[in-house]
C-alpha positions as CSV (number, residue, x, y, z in Angstrom):
1,M,-58.3,76.5,-33.2
2,E,-58.0,76.0,-29.5
3,Q,-61.1,77.0,-27.6
4,D,-60.6,79.1,-24.4
5,T,-61.4,76.7,-21.6
6,N,-62.3,79.0,-18.8
7,Q,-64.1,82.0,-20.0
8,P,-67.2,82.4,-17.9
9,S,-70.5,82.3,-19.8
10,E,-72.2,85.1,-17.9
11,K,-69.9,86.9,-15.5
12,E,-66.8,88.8,-16.5
13,P,-64.0,89.4,-13.9
14,T,-63.8,92.8,-12.3
15,V,-61.0,94.9,-10.8
16,L,-62.3,93.7,-7.4
17,D,-62.0,90.1,-8.6
18,L,-58.4,90.8,-9.7
19,Y,-57.5,92.3,-6.3
20,K,-59.0,89.4,-4.4
21,S,-57.3,86.8,-6.6
22,V,-53.8,88.3,-6.4
23,T,-53.8,89.1,-2.7
24,K,-55.3,85.9,-1.3
25,D,-51.7,84.5,-0.6
26,W,-48.0,85.2,-1.4
27,R,-47.9,82.7,-4.2
28,S,-50.7,84.4,-6.0
29,F,-49.1,87.8,-5.6
30,F,-45.7,86.7,-6.9
31,N,-47.4,84.9,-9.9
32,F,-49.1,88.3,-10.6
33,I,-45.8,90.1,-10.5
34,R,-44.1,87.6,-12.8
35,S,-47.1,87.7,-15.3
36,I,-46.3,91.4,-16.0
37,W,-43.4,90.3,-18.2
38,D,-44.2,86.6,-18.8
39,A,-46.9,86.2,-21.4
40,R,-47.5,82.5,-20.6
41,R,-48.1,83.3,-16.9
42,R,-50.2,86.3,-17.8
43,E,-52.5,84.0,-19.9
44,E,-52.7,81.5,-17.0
45,L,-53.6,84.3,-14.6
46,N,-56.3,85.5,-17.0
47,Q,-57.8,82.0,-17.2
48,A,-57.7,81.5,-13.4
49,L,-59.2,84.9,-12.8
50,A,-62.0,84.1,-15.2
51,Y,-62.7,80.8,-13.6
52,E,-62.8,82.3,-10.1
53,A,-65.1,85.0,-11.2
54,A,-67.5,82.4,-12.5
55,Q,-67.6,80.8,-9.1
56,P,-70.2,82.4,-6.9
57,V,-69.3,82.7,-3.2
58,A,-72.7,81.6,-2.0
59,V,-72.7,78.1,-0.5
60,E,-75.4,75.8,0.9
61,Q,-74.8,75.7,4.6
62,A,-75.3,72.3,6.2
63,E,-77.5,72.2,9.3
64,E,-75.3,72.2,12.3
65,P,-76.5,69.7,14.9
66,M,-77.9,71.2,18.1
67,R,-76.7,69.7,21.3
68,S,-78.5,69.2,24.6
69,D,-77.0,70.7,27.7
70,M,-77.9,67.6,29.7
71,F,-75.8,64.4,30.1
72,P,-76.5,62.3,27.0
73,F,-78.1,59.4,28.9
74,R,-80.3,58.5,25.9
75,A,-77.3,58.3,23.5
76,V,-75.3,56.2,26.0
77,L,-78.3,53.9,26.7
78,A,-78.8,53.4,22.9
79,F,-75.2,52.5,22.4
80,L,-75.1,50.1,25.4
81,L,-78.3,48.4,24.1
82,A,-76.7,48.0,20.7
83,L,-73.6,46.5,22.2
84,L,-75.6,44.1,24.2
85,A,-77.7,43.1,21.1
86,Q,-74.5,42.6,19.1
87,A,-72.8,40.6,21.9
88,L,-75.8,38.1,21.9
89,V,-75.0,37.1,18.2
90,E,-71.3,36.7,18.7
91,P,-70.2,33.1,18.7
92,P,-71.0,30.9,20.5
93,L,-74.2,32.6,21.7
94,R,-76.0,33.3,18.4
95,L,-79.2,34.4,20.1
96,G,-80.7,36.1,17.0
97,I,-84.3,36.7,18.0
98,I,-83.4,38.2,21.4
99,S,-80.7,40.3,19.7
100,V,-83.2,41.7,17.2
101,A,-85.6,42.7,20.0
102,I,-82.8,44.5,21.9
103,Y,-81.6,46.2,18.7
104,L,-85.1,47.5,18.0
105,A,-85.1,49.0,21.5
106,A,-81.7,50.5,20.9
107,F,-83.0,52.1,17.6
108,G,-86.0,53.5,19.4
109,V,-83.8,55.1,22.1
110,A,-81.3,56.4,19.4
111,V,-84.2,58.1,17.6
112,W,-85.3,59.6,20.9
113,S,-81.8,60.8,21.5
114,Y,-81.7,62.4,18.0
115,L,-85.0,64.2,18.6
116,S,-83.6,65.4,21.9
117,N,-80.6,66.9,20.3
118,E,-78.2,64.5,21.9
119,W,-76.9,62.0,19.3
120,R,-76.6,63.8,16.0
121,L,-74.2,63.0,13.2
122,P,-71.6,65.6,12.4
123,A,-72.7,68.3,9.9
124,L,-71.8,67.5,6.3
125,P,-69.2,69.8,4.8
126,V,-70.7,72.8,3.1
127,A,-71.9,72.3,-0.5
128,W,-70.8,74.9,-3.1
129,R,-73.1,76.4,-5.7
130,G,-71.2,77.1,-8.9
131,Q,-71.4,76.9,-12.6
132,D,-69.0,75.0,-14.8
133,P,-68.2,76.8,-18.1
134,L,-68.6,73.4,-19.8
135,T,-65.7,74.1,-22.1
136,M,-62.5,72.3,-23.1
137,R,-59.3,72.7,-25.0
138,L,-60.1,71.4,-28.4
139,V,-56.6,71.1,-29.8
140,P,-55.2,68.9,-27.0
141,L,-58.5,67.0,-27.0
142,G,-58.1,66.2,-30.7
143,F,-54.6,65.0,-30.1
144,A,-55.8,62.9,-27.2
145,L,-58.3,61.2,-29.3
146,F,-55.8,60.6,-32.1
147,T,-53.1,59.1,-29.8
148,G,-55.7,57.2,-27.8
149,L,-57.0,55.6,-31.0
150,I,-53.5,54.6,-32.1
151,A,-52.9,53.0,-28.6
152,F,-56.3,51.3,-28.8
153,V,-55.3,49.7,-32.1
154,L,-51.8,48.7,-30.9
155,F,-53.4,47.0,-27.9
156,G,-55.0,44.5,-30.3
157,D,-52.4,41.8,-29.7
158,G,-53.3,41.7,-26.0
159,M,-49.9,42.8,-24.8
160,F,-48.4,45.9,-23.2
161,T,-45.5,47.2,-25.2
162,W,-43.3,50.3,-24.8
163,L,-45.0,51.7,-27.9
164,N,-48.6,51.3,-27.1
165,V,-48.1,52.2,-23.4
166,A,-46.4,55.4,-24.5
167,F,-49.2,56.4,-26.8
168,W,-51.7,55.5,-24.1
169,L,-50.0,57.6,-21.4
170,V,-49.7,60.5,-23.8
171,S,-53.4,60.3,-24.7
172,L,-54.3,60.3,-21.0
173,M,-52.1,63.4,-20.3
174,L,-53.6,65.3,-23.2
175,L,-57.1,64.3,-22.3
176,V,-56.7,65.5,-18.7
177,Y,-55.1,68.7,-19.9
178,S,-57.9,69.3,-22.3
179,F,-60.5,69.3,-19.5
180,W,-58.5,70.5,-16.5
181,V,-59.4,74.0,-15.3
182,P,-57.4,76.3,-12.9
183,A,-59.4,76.4,-9.8
184,P,-59.1,78.3,-6.5
185,K,-58.3,76.2,-3.4
186,I,-61.2,75.8,-1.1
187,K,-60.3,76.8,2.4
188,E,-61.8,74.3,4.9
189,E,-62.0,74.8,8.6
190,R,-59.1,73.1,10.3
191,I,-58.7,71.8,13.8
192,K,-56.5,73.8,16.2
193,N,-53.3,72.5,17.6
194,R,-52.3,70.9,14.4
195,W,-49.2,69.2,15.9
196,V,-51.4,67.3,18.4
197,W,-53.6,66.2,15.5
198,F,-50.6,65.2,13.5
199,V,-49.3,63.0,16.3
200,L,-52.7,61.4,16.7
201,V,-53.1,60.6,13.0
202,S,-49.5,59.4,12.7
203,A,-49.9,57.1,15.7
204,A,-53.1,55.7,14.3
205,F,-51.5,55.1,10.9
206,G,-48.5,53.5,12.5
207,L,-50.8,51.1,14.3
208,V,-52.5,50.3,11.0
209,V,-49.2,49.5,9.4
210,F,-48.4,47.2,12.4
211,F,-51.7,45.4,11.9
212,R,-51.1,45.0,8.2
213,L,-47.4,43.8,8.3
214,T,-46.9,42.0,11.6
215,Q,-46.7,38.2,11.4
216,L,-47.0,38.4,7.6
217,V,-44.8,35.3,7.3
218,E,-47.0,33.3,9.6
219,V,-50.5,34.6,8.7
220,P,-51.4,33.2,6.3
221,I,-48.8,30.5,6.6
222,E,-49.2,28.5,3.4
223,P,-50.3,29.3,-0.2
224,F,-53.0,27.5,-2.1
225,S,-53.7,26.8,-5.8
226,D,-54.7,30.4,-6.7
227,H,-51.2,31.6,-5.5
228,A,-49.5,29.1,-7.8
229,E,-51.5,30.6,-10.7
230,K,-50.5,34.1,-9.7
231,I,-46.8,33.2,-9.5
232,L,-47.0,31.7,-13.0
233,D,-48.6,34.8,-14.3
234,V,-45.8,36.9,-12.8
235,Y,-43.3,34.5,-14.2
236,D,-44.8,35.0,-17.7
237,I,-44.0,38.7,-17.4
238,T,-40.4,37.9,-16.7
239,Q,-40.3,35.9,-19.9
240,G,-41.6,38.8,-22.0
241,E,-45.3,37.9,-21.9
242,T,-46.6,41.3,-20.9
243,Y,-50.3,40.5,-21.0
244,I,-53.1,43.0,-20.6
245,F,-55.4,40.2,-19.3
246,F,-54.0,37.0,-17.9
247,E,-56.2,34.1,-19.2
248,R,-54.9,31.4,-16.8
249,N,-57.4,30.1,-14.2
250,T,-60.5,31.7,-15.8
251,G,-58.8,35.1,-16.3
252,R,-57.4,37.8,-14.2
253,E,-56.8,41.6,-14.6
254,A,-53.2,42.7,-14.7
255,I,-52.4,45.2,-11.9
256,Q,-51.5,42.6,-9.2
257,M,-49.1,40.8,-11.6
258,Y,-47.0,43.9,-12.4
259,W,-47.3,45.2,-8.9
260,T,-45.9,41.9,-7.5
261,L,-43.0,42.1,-9.9
262,L,-42.2,45.6,-8.7
263,V,-42.4,44.4,-5.1
264,D,-39.9,41.7,-5.9
265,F,-37.6,44.2,-7.6
266,I,-37.7,46.6,-4.6
267,F,-37.5,44.1,-1.7
268,G,-35.8,41.2,-3.4
269,T,-38.4,38.7,-2.3
270,G,-38.4,36.7,-5.5
271,L,-41.3,35.0,-7.3
272,S,-42.7,33.8,-4.0
273,F,-45.6,33.6,-1.7
274,M,-44.0,36.4,0.4
275,S,-44.0,38.7,-2.7
276,L,-47.7,38.2,-3.2
277,K,-48.5,38.8,0.5
278,L,-46.2,41.8,0.9
279,G,-47.6,43.3,-2.3
280,T,-51.3,43.0,-1.3
281,A,-50.5,44.1,2.3
282,L,-49.0,47.3,0.9
283,L,-52.1,47.8,-1.2
284,G,-54.1,47.6,1.9
285,I,-52.0,50.2,3.6
286,F,-52.3,52.5,0.6
287,T,-56.1,52.4,0.9
288,V,-56.1,53.9,4.4
289,P,-55.2,57.6,3.5
290,F,-58.1,57.6,1.0
291,V,-60.4,56.3,3.7
292,Y,-59.2,59.1,6.0
293,M,-59.8,61.8,3.3
294,L,-63.2,60.3,2.5
295,G,-64.2,60.4,6.2
296,K,-63.2,64.1,6.3
297,E,-65.2,64.7,3.1
298,V,-68.5,63.3,4.6
299,G,-67.8,64.5,8.1
300,N,-64.8,66.2,9.7
301,E,-61.3,65.5,10.7
302,R,-62.4,63.6,13.8
303,V,-64.5,61.3,11.7
304,A,-61.6,60.9,9.4
305,L,-59.4,59.8,12.3
306,F,-62.0,57.4,13.6
307,A,-62.5,55.9,10.1
308,L,-58.8,55.5,9.7
309,F,-58.6,53.5,12.9
310,L,-61.7,51.4,12.5
311,F,-60.9,50.5,8.9
312,G,-57.2,50.1,9.5
313,V,-57.3,47.6,12.4
314,A,-60.4,45.7,11.3
315,S,-60.1,42.0,10.6
316,W,-62.1,42.2,7.3
317,P,-59.8,44.5,5.3
318,N,-56.7,43.2,7.1
319,I,-57.4,39.5,6.1
320,I,-58.2,40.3,2.5
321,S,-55.0,42.5,2.3
322,R,-52.6,39.9,3.6
323,I,-53.9,36.8,1.7
324,G,-51.8,37.6,-1.3
325,L,-54.5,37.7,-3.9
326,R,-56.2,40.6,-5.8
327,F,-58.8,41.2,-3.1
328,P,-57.6,44.6,-1.6
329,L,-57.6,46.2,-5.1
330,Y,-61.4,46.5,-4.8
331,P,-61.4,48.8,-1.7
332,L,-58.2,50.4,-2.8
333,F,-59.9,52.0,-5.9
334,V,-63.4,52.3,-4.4
335,A,-62.1,54.7,-1.7
336,P,-60.5,57.4,-4.1
337,T,-63.3,57.0,-6.6
338,L,-65.9,57.8,-4.0
339,L,-63.7,60.5,-2.4
340,F,-63.2,62.5,-5.6
341,L,-66.7,61.9,-6.8
342,I,-68.4,63.2,-3.7
343,R,-65.9,66.0,-3.3
344,G,-66.2,67.0,-6.9
345,L,-70.0,67.2,-6.8
346,R,-69.9,69.0,-3.4
347,T,-67.4,71.7,-4.5
348,Q,-68.5,71.8,-8.1
349,S,-64.9,70.8,-9.0
350,R,-64.4,69.4,-12.5
351,N,-60.8,68.5,-11.6
352,D,-61.9,66.2,-8.8
353,L,-64.3,64.5,-11.1
354,I,-61.5,64.0,-13.6
355,L,-59.6,62.3,-10.8
356,A,-62.6,60.1,-10.0
357,G,-62.7,59.0,-13.6
358,I,-59.0,58.1,-13.5
359,F,-59.4,56.0,-10.4
360,L,-62.6,54.4,-11.8
361,G,-60.6,53.4,-14.9
362,L,-57.7,52.1,-12.9
363,G,-60.0,50.1,-10.7
364,L,-61.2,48.1,-13.7
365,H,-57.7,46.8,-14.2
366,G,-57.6,45.5,-10.6
367,Y,-60.1,43.0,-9.4
368,S,-63.2,42.0,-11.3
369,P,-65.8,42.9,-8.5
370,F,-64.8,46.5,-9.1
371,R,-66.9,46.3,-12.3
372,I,-70.0,47.2,-10.2
373,V,-68.5,50.6,-9.4
374,P,-69.3,52.2,-12.8
375,I,-73.0,51.4,-12.0
376,L,-72.6,53.0,-8.6
377,V,-71.2,56.1,-10.2
378,V,-74.2,56.4,-12.4
379,I,-76.5,55.9,-9.4
380,A,-74.6,58.6,-7.6
381,F,-75.3,61.1,-10.4
382,G,-78.9,59.9,-10.5
383,I,-79.3,60.7,-6.8
384,Y,-77.4,64.0,-7.2
385,I,-79.6,65.1,-10.1
386,M,-82.7,64.0,-8.2
387,H,-81.8,66.5,-5.5
388,A,-80.5,69.3,-7.8
389,K,-82.5,72.5,-7.4
390,S,-82.2,73.9,-11.0
391,T,-82.1,72.8,-14.6
392,E,-78.6,74.2,-14.9
393,S,-77.3,72.0,-12.1
394,R,-78.8,69.0,-13.7
395,Q,-77.4,69.8,-17.1
396,Q,-74.0,70.4,-15.5
397,A,-74.2,67.1,-13.7
398,I,-74.8,65.3,-17.0
399,F,-71.7,67.0,-18.5
400,W,-69.7,65.8,-15.5
401,L,-71.0,62.3,-15.8
402,L,-70.0,62.2,-19.5
403,L,-66.6,63.5,-18.5
404,I,-66.1,60.7,-16.0
405,V,-67.1,58.2,-18.6
406,I,-64.7,59.6,-21.2
407,V,-61.7,59.7,-18.8
408,S,-62.4,56.2,-17.3
409,V,-62.8,54.7,-20.8
410,F,-59.4,56.2,-21.8
411,V,-57.8,54.6,-18.7
412,F,-59.7,51.4,-19.3
413,S,-58.9,51.2,-23.0
414,P,-56.2,48.5,-23.0
415,L,-58.6,46.1,-21.2
416,L,-61.5,47.4,-23.3
417,R,-59.6,46.4,-26.4
418,Y,-59.1,43.0,-25.0
419,W,-62.7,42.7,-24.1
420,I,-63.8,43.5,-27.6
421,G,-61.5,40.9,-29.0
422,H,-62.2,38.2,-26.4
423,P,-65.6,38.8,-24.8
424,D,-65.9,35.2,-23.7
425,K,-62.6,35.1,-21.8
426,F,-63.0,38.6,-20.3
427,G,-66.5,37.8,-18.8
428,Y,-66.1,34.1,-18.2
429,R,-65.5,34.1,-14.5
430,A,-68.2,36.7,-13.7
431,F,-70.8,34.9,-15.9
432,T,-70.1,31.5,-14.3
433,R,-71.1,33.0,-11.0
434,L,-74.0,35.0,-12.3
435,S,-75.7,32.6,-14.7
436,S,-76.0,29.0,-15.7
437,V,-73.1,29.0,-18.1
438,E,-71.9,25.6,-16.9
439,M,-74.9,24.2,-15.0
440,A,-78.5,25.0,-14.3
441,L,-79.2,27.5,-11.5
442,P,-80.2,25.8,-8.2
443,G,-83.5,27.6,-8.3
444,P,-85.4,30.6,-9.7
445,A,-82.9,33.5,-10.2
446,W,-85.1,36.0,-8.4
447,Q,-85.4,33.8,-5.4
448,I,-81.7,33.2,-5.2
449,F,-81.0,36.9,-5.6
450,L,-83.3,37.9,-2.8
451,S,-81.9,35.2,-0.5
452,N,-78.3,36.2,-1.4
453,M,-79.2,39.9,-0.8
454,Y,-80.7,39.0,2.6
455,K,-77.5,37.1,3.6
456,G,-75.3,39.8,2.1
457,L,-76.9,42.5,4.2
458,L,-76.6,40.4,7.3
459,M,-72.9,39.7,6.8
460,F,-71.8,42.8,8.8
461,N,-73.6,41.9,12.0
462,W,-74.5,38.2,11.7
463,D,-72.7,35.8,9.4
464,D,-69.8,36.4,7.0
465,G,-70.1,33.1,5.2
466,D,-68.3,29.8,4.8
467,I,-65.1,30.6,2.9
468,Q,-62.2,29.6,5.0
469,T,-59.5,31.3,2.9
470,H,-60.4,34.9,3.8
471,S,-62.7,35.0,6.8
472,V,-63.3,33.7,10.3
473,L,-66.2,31.4,9.5
474,N,-69.8,32.0,10.5
475,R,-69.4,35.1,12.6
476,P,-70.1,38.8,11.9
477,A,-67.7,40.5,9.4
478,L,-67.3,43.3,11.9
479,D,-66.1,43.2,15.5
480,L,-68.7,43.7,18.2
481,I,-68.2,47.5,18.7
482,S,-67.9,48.4,15.0
483,A,-70.9,46.3,14.2
484,A,-73.1,48.1,16.8
485,L,-71.8,51.5,15.6
486,F,-72.5,50.6,12.0
487,L,-76.2,49.8,12.5
488,L,-76.7,52.9,14.7
489,G,-74.9,54.9,12.0
490,V,-77.2,53.6,9.3
491,L,-80.3,54.5,11.4
492,L,-79.0,58.0,12.1
493,L,-78.2,58.5,8.4
494,I,-81.8,57.5,7.5
495,V,-83.3,59.9,10.1
496,R,-81.0,62.7,9.0
497,Y,-81.8,62.2,5.3
498,I,-85.5,62.3,6.1
499,R,-85.1,65.6,7.8
500,Q,-82.4,67.3,5.6
501,K,-82.7,65.5,2.2
502,D,-79.0,65.8,1.5
503,W,-78.0,63.5,-1.4
504,R,-74.8,62.5,0.3
505,D,-76.6,60.7,3.1
506,L,-78.7,58.7,0.6
507,F,-75.7,57.9,-1.5
508,L,-73.8,56.5,1.5
509,L,-76.8,54.3,2.4
510,V,-77.3,53.1,-1.2
511,S,-73.6,52.4,-1.8
512,V,-73.4,49.6,0.7
513,P,-75.9,47.2,-1.0
514,V,-74.5,48.1,-4.4
515,L,-70.9,47.4,-3.4
516,I,-71.8,44.0,-2.1
517,Q,-73.4,43.0,-5.4
518,P,-70.4,41.1,-6.7
519,S,-71.0,38.7,-3.8
520,V,-74.8,38.8,-3.9
521,L,-74.8,38.0,-7.7
522,S,-73.2,34.6,-7.2
523,L,-76.5,33.1,-8.3
524,A,-75.0,29.9,-9.7
525,F,-73.1,29.3,-6.5
526,P,-75.1,30.8,-3.7
527,G,-72.9,29.0,-1.2
528,E,-70.2,31.5,-2.1
529,N,-72.3,34.4,-0.7
530,P,-71.5,36.2,1.4
531,A,-67.9,36.5,0.4
532,L,-65.7,39.1,2.1
533,N,-63.4,39.4,-0.9
534,R,-66.1,40.2,-3.4
535,A,-67.9,42.5,-1.0
536,G,-64.6,44.2,0.1
537,G,-65.4,47.5,-1.5
538,A,-68.3,48.0,0.9
539,S,-65.9,47.9,3.8
540,V,-64.8,51.5,3.0
541,V,-68.3,52.9,3.4
542,V,-69.2,50.6,6.3
543,F,-66.4,51.8,8.5
544,I,-67.1,55.4,7.6
545,I,-70.7,55.1,8.6
546,A,-69.5,53.6,11.9
547,A,-67.1,56.5,12.4
548,L,-69.9,59.0,11.8
549,A,-71.9,57.3,14.5
550,L,-68.9,57.3,16.9
551,D,-68.3,61.0,16.3
552,G,-71.9,61.8,17.0
553,L,-71.7,59.9,20.3
554,V,-68.5,61.7,21.3
555,V,-69.9,65.1,20.6
556,S,-73.2,64.4,22.4
557,F,-71.2,64.7,25.7
558,G,-70.9,68.4,25.1
559,S,-68.0,70.9,25.2
560,E,-67.4,71.1,28.9
561,L,-63.9,69.9,29.9
562,K,-65.2,67.1,32.3
563,R,-67.5,65.8,29.6
564,K,-64.8,65.9,27.0
565,V,-62.6,63.9,29.3
566,I,-65.4,61.3,29.7
567,A,-66.1,61.2,26.0
568,Y,-62.5,60.7,24.9
569,S,-61.8,58.3,27.7
570,M,-64.7,56.3,26.3
571,V,-63.1,56.4,22.8
572,V,-59.8,55.1,24.2
573,V,-61.5,52.2,25.9
574,L,-63.6,51.5,22.7
575,F,-60.5,51.6,20.5
576,A,-58.6,49.3,22.9
577,G,-61.5,46.8,22.7
578,I,-61.7,47.1,18.9
579,G,-57.9,46.6,18.6
580,Y,-57.8,43.6,20.9
581,S,-60.8,42.0,19.3
582,N,-59.5,42.4,15.7
583,Y,-56.0,41.3,16.7
584,D,-57.5,38.1,18.1
585,L,-59.7,37.6,15.0
586,V,-56.8,37.9,12.6
587,F,-53.8,36.4,14.3
588,N,-55.4,33.8,16.5
589,Q,-58.7,32.7,15.1
590,F,-58.1,33.2,11.4
591,G,-54.4,32.3,11.6
592,E,-54.9,29.0,13.4
593,A,-57.9,28.0,11.3
594,F,-56.0,28.7,8.1
595,K,-53.0,26.8,9.3
596,A,-55.2,23.8,10.2
597,S,-56.7,23.7,6.7
598,S,-53.5,24.4,4.8
599,W,-51.2,21.8,3.2
600,N,-47.5,21.9,4.2
601,T,-46.0,22.7,0.8
602,S,-43.3,24.8,2.4
603,E,-41.9,21.7,4.1
604,M,-41.8,19.9,0.7
605,G,-40.0,22.9,-0.7
606,E,-37.4,22.5,2.0
607,V,-36.9,18.8,1.0
608,I,-36.5,19.8,-2.6
609,I,-33.9,22.5,-1.6
610,Y,-32.0,19.9,0.4
611,F,-32.0,17.5,-2.5
612,E,-30.6,20.2,-4.8
613,K,-27.8,21.0,-2.3
614,E,-26.9,17.3,-2.0
615,Y,-27.1,16.3,-5.7
616,G,-26.9,19.6,-7.6
617,Q,-30.1,19.3,-9.6
618,T,-33.9,18.9,-9.2
619,D,-34.9,17.4,-12.5
620,T,-35.4,13.9,-10.9
621,V,-37.6,15.1,-8.1
622,W,-41.3,14.3,-8.3
623,I,-44.4,14.6,-6.2
624,V,-47.0,11.9,-6.6
625,P,-50.5,13.6,-6.6
626,F,-53.2,12.3,-4.4
627,P,-56.9,13.3,-4.3
628,F,-57.4,16.5,-2.2
629,W,-53.8,16.7,-1.3
630,V,-51.2,19.4,-2.2
631,D,-51.0,21.4,-5.4
632,T,-47.8,20.0,-6.9
633,R,-46.7,23.4,-8.2
634,L,-46.4,25.0,-4.8
635,P,-43.4,23.1,-3.4
636,G,-41.5,24.4,-6.5
637,V,-42.4,28.0,-5.6
638,W,-40.9,27.5,-2.1
639,A,-37.8,25.9,-3.7
640,G,-37.3,28.9,-6.1
641,I,-38.6,27.0,-9.2
642,P,-41.9,28.8,-9.9
643,N,-42.4,27.5,-13.4
644,R,-42.4,23.7,-12.8
645,N,-45.1,21.3,-11.8
646,F,-43.5,18.4,-10.0
647,A,-46.4,16.0,-10.5
648,M,-45.8,12.5,-11.6
649,W,-48.9,10.3,-11.2
650,S,-48.7,6.8,-9.8
651,Y,-49.4,5.3,-13.2
652,Q,-46.5,7.2,-14.7
653,L,-43.9,6.1,-12.2
654,S,-42.4,3.5,-14.5
655,D,-41.4,6.4,-16.8
656,S,-38.9,7.5,-14.1
657,L,-36.8,4.5,-15.0
658,A,-35.5,6.4,-18.0
659,Y,-33.8,9.0,-15.7
660,P,-30.5,8.4,-14.1
661,A,-30.1,8.4,-10.3
662,P,-30.3,10.1,-7.9
663,K,-34.1,10.4,-7.8
664,M,-36.6,11.5,-5.1
665,F,-40.3,10.9,-4.8
666,I,-42.6,12.6,-2.4
667,Y,-46.0,11.1,-1.7
668,W,-48.9,11.2,0.8
669,N,-48.7,9.1,3.9
670,A,-51.9,7.2,3.0
671,D,-50.9,6.4,-0.6
672,T,-49.9,2.8,-0.2
673,E,-50.3,2.1,-3.9
674,T,-47.5,4.5,-4.8
675,E,-45.3,3.1,-2.1
676,N,-45.8,-0.5,-3.4
677,I,-45.1,0.6,-7.0
678,L,-41.9,2.4,-6.0
679,K,-40.6,-0.5,-4.0
680,E,-41.2,-2.8,-6.9
681,L,-39.4,-0.4,-9.4
682,Y,-36.6,0.4,-7.0
683,P,-35.9,-2.4,-4.5
684,N,-32.9,-0.5,-3.1
685,G,-34.8,2.7,-2.5
686,E,-35.0,4.2,1.0
687,V,-38.3,5.3,2.5
688,T,-38.4,8.1,5.1
689,R,-41.4,9.5,6.9
690,Y,-41.2,13.3,7.1
691,T,-42.7,14.4,10.4
692,S,-44.6,17.6,9.8
693,E,-45.2,20.4,12.2
694,F,-48.7,20.4,10.8
695,P,-50.6,17.7,12.8
696,G,-51.7,14.8,10.6
697,K,-49.8,16.0,7.5
698,D,-46.7,13.8,7.4
699,F,-45.5,12.6,4.0
700,Y,-43.1,10.1,2.7
701,I,-39.8,10.6,0.9
702,F,-38.6,7.7,-1.4
703,L,-34.9,8.2,-2.3
704,V,-33.1,6.4,-5.0
705,E,-29.3,7.1,-4.9
706,Q,-28.1,4.5,-7.5
């Protein structure tokens, strides 16, 4: 028998409740009229009315920050001191000790400003007090469990098929339906002059799209070995190998592979480096709306706009989005998971928590650092329960946590099935970083962890590490202005939490060190920490904290027209500086450094294409490997042959005699051994030096036409 999902346990709906429900808007009124002769609509109305009656109208009002009537000289001084302190650690200065002293002075003035009612963070959105009926639809839940079990068994061969995917999706829909409750919409206070706000948000988002997509061909300019692995994984799908987990190159989750294939289908970019880059750049763009909504959830619409801009133009998420690897999948799923988790707990909305569970499960199919997020979700509930004011609220929170676990496990089930069958392969890459799987740790684990944690927390304002492929080396992960705002935002969050004890402030503070753990836990290879890709999920929270600080600074100027003009003029100047700085970081500093360290496989691909046009085939084209030179699979990717490794080692060159001419050999300009062997094997061969546009990266072409 199906259990009624929405009958309130204590309070029955009254005639007044009915009147309020059906007259709150035209849609509700017309639904009521249609329900008179429509039994299904009448039952839905009864359920919705019962749920609304169970929701008390009382809310926890957040403390509105008081503002001083004086010019906020303390807030301005604190901000200027923080900017100076951050400027002193920017390359090439790196004056760490002096910077710390000035930052401490900035913190002192910022606290003074807070106590003087100048620089306060925006009030948190009101928290609802409500009671979940803790019920479910038993019949759909039973069918969800049944179809989910069938899908789980069918996933045993490690492949997605039409059959197991169909059972999986049906189980997910039934599961969501079994727990979903009709809930009234929460009316939030909205900014006046919506069209002005729409223009501002649209302009900011358009600028974000520009930063993500401009110069995508040139930055980054060349692929490296990881891209060859990804292209081969995507190629496997085209051959019917629809894996749940791709085991090549220590193992990869599946979302990027299928997403890249979809990008190729839509844009016709082929199995190419461009397909990888365009795909991940789009994923970076898709993250931005969730960052906007999360900023609104922990602040207001102005905070949301600031967060959208700061995150959208920042070099950190921009670089990891355009590199063509799975990196942006971490922040992409962190943002909605945190959004629906925080909003669900604030508004007592079971439906939002179901959505949090869905995004939590999807994130586990994306990029392995996301595996830290389930732990963060548990921590969030621990913090929430610690701040709960009644036993009922704590019990309700436990039910919600179990609900998120159930939903996320259903979404994760294909990969869970693979994990159970192949635990060594699923966890291999993570364990090689975390433990001494292949070699002894370079020191005591606890000492390495503390050192890594220290470096990880300094990455935002001091040093982002030594990994050339996704960062501008040995500089702060944030631009000068965002870095100063971030530290001031952290300080103000701490002060506000001490005074107000709101769980959301503590959660924001805790989430940053938790989300960088995939980088910090590189105990076996501490040189790989900090890593902006493995800490990418933290970027979502970092820029929201910076946006909170900026909003507090703007509002500290007061509501007088002259002061508003000063405040928003300051914002325009700051945004111009942030945009210019991040543009330089991505398209000049990172782009040039990446090009200098890249191998010119695209030029070799052009040579292969030319040979195919001249002679109609590429079977007799080879690249002779040389230590620390090109990955011999990548020229084939550029030539539209993604499934071939063109390598022929120097000791194998005599095997080429069995092939008829024409033949072509490509080899490194310092490989004299290969040149001597080829001249001996083919006395009539022609040698040409290819002059590369990459300085110092010329190569030789040895052509045999007969």
